[in-house]
C-alpha positions in Angstrom: -0.5 -4.6 35.8 -0.3 -2.6 32.6 -1.2 -5.6 30.5 -4.1 -6.3 32.8 -5.3 -2.7 32.6 -4.9 -2.7 28.9 -7.0 -6.0 28.8 -9.8 -4.4 30.8 -9.8 -1.4 28.4 -9.8 -3.7 25.3 -12.7 -5.7 26.7 -14.7 -2.6 27.5 -14.2 -1.3 24.0 -15.2 -4.6 22.3 -18.8 -5.0 21.3 -18.2 -8.8 20.9 -17.0 -9.0 24.5 -20.3 -7.9 26.0 -21.7 -10.6 28.3 -18.6 -12.9 27.8 -16.4 -14.3 30.5 -12.8 -13.4 29.4 -9.4 -14.2 30.9 -6.7 -11.7 30.7 -3.8 -14.1 30.8 -0.4 -15.0 29.4 -1.0 -18.7 29.0 2.0 -19.2 31.3 2.0 -20.3 34.9 4.3 -19.4 37.7 4.6 -20.8 41.2 4.8 -18.7 44.3 8.3 -20.0 44.7 9.3 -18.9 41.2 7.7 -15.5 41.9 9.6 -15.1 45.1 12.9 -16.1 43.4 12.3 -13.5 40.7 11.7 -10.8 43.3 14.8 -11.9 45.2 16.9 -11.9 42.0 15.8 -8.3 41.3 16.1 -6.9 44.8 18.7 -8.8 46.7 20.2 -12.0 45.1 21.8 -12.9 48.4 18.5 -13.2 50.2 17.0 -16.6 51.0 13.5 -17.7 51.6 12.7 -18.7 55.2 9.6 -20.8 55.7 7.4 -20.0 58.8 5.3 -23.0 59.7 2.6 -20.8 61.1 2.0 -19.3 57.6 1.8 -22.6 55.7 -1.7 -23.4 54.5 -3.1 -26.9 54.7 -2.3 -28.9 51.5 -5.9 -29.3 50.3 -7.0 -25.8 51.2 -5.6 -24.1 48.1 -5.6 -24.5 44.3 -2.1 -25.6 43.5 -1.9 -24.5 39.9 -3.7 -21.8 37.8 -3.2 -21.3 34.1 -5.4 -18.8 32.3 -6.1 -19.1 28.6 -6.0 -16.0 26.4 -7.5 -17.3 23.2 -10.9 -15.6 23.8 -9.5 -12.1 24.6 -7.3 -12.3 21.5 -10.3 -13.4 19.3 -12.6 -10.7 20.6 -10.2 -7.7 21.1 -6.9 -6.4 19.8 -5.2 -7.1 23.2 -1.7 -8.5 23.2 0.7 -9.1 26.1 3.4 -6.4 26.0 5.3 -7.1 29.2 7.3 -10.1 30.3 6.9 -11.4 33.8 10.4 -10.0 34.8 9.5 -6.6 33.3 6.3 -6.5 35.3 8.1 -7.4 38.5 10.8 -4.7 37.8 8.1 -2.0 37.3 6.2 -3.1 40.5 9.5 -3.0 42.5 10.2 0.5 41.2 6.7 1.7 42.1 6.9 0.2 45.5 10.3 1.8 46.2 8.8 5.1 45.3 5.7 4.6 47.5 7.0 2.8 50.6 5.8 5.7 52.8 2.2 4.5 52.3 2.9 1.0 53.7 3.4 -0.3 57.2 6.4 -2.4 56.3 7.4 -2.8 59.9 4.2 -4.6 60.9 3.9 -8.4 60.4 0.3 -9.3 59.7 -0.9 -12.9 60.0 
């Protein structure tokens, strides 16, 4: 989140970025499974993923892989990635723990 916000600021401050389509990206991809495993590792390493068939999306309904290039943002701004994926997840978890009162964690939304 902080890298993304810094990217938006860098783009807004760059005259060369006006009118350009620019990715704020790490040039690394991560699957939903790997994301879930990182969250599990940081919160409760004993937890396991349980798949609910009702929540599975049809195979051809989604983009299976996304990989953003960051060459343009680096060429047009001074933006640099400062946080690793694991650091970003850790900060997000810490924020969520401090703000759980704002969420309906007991409700399962489909």
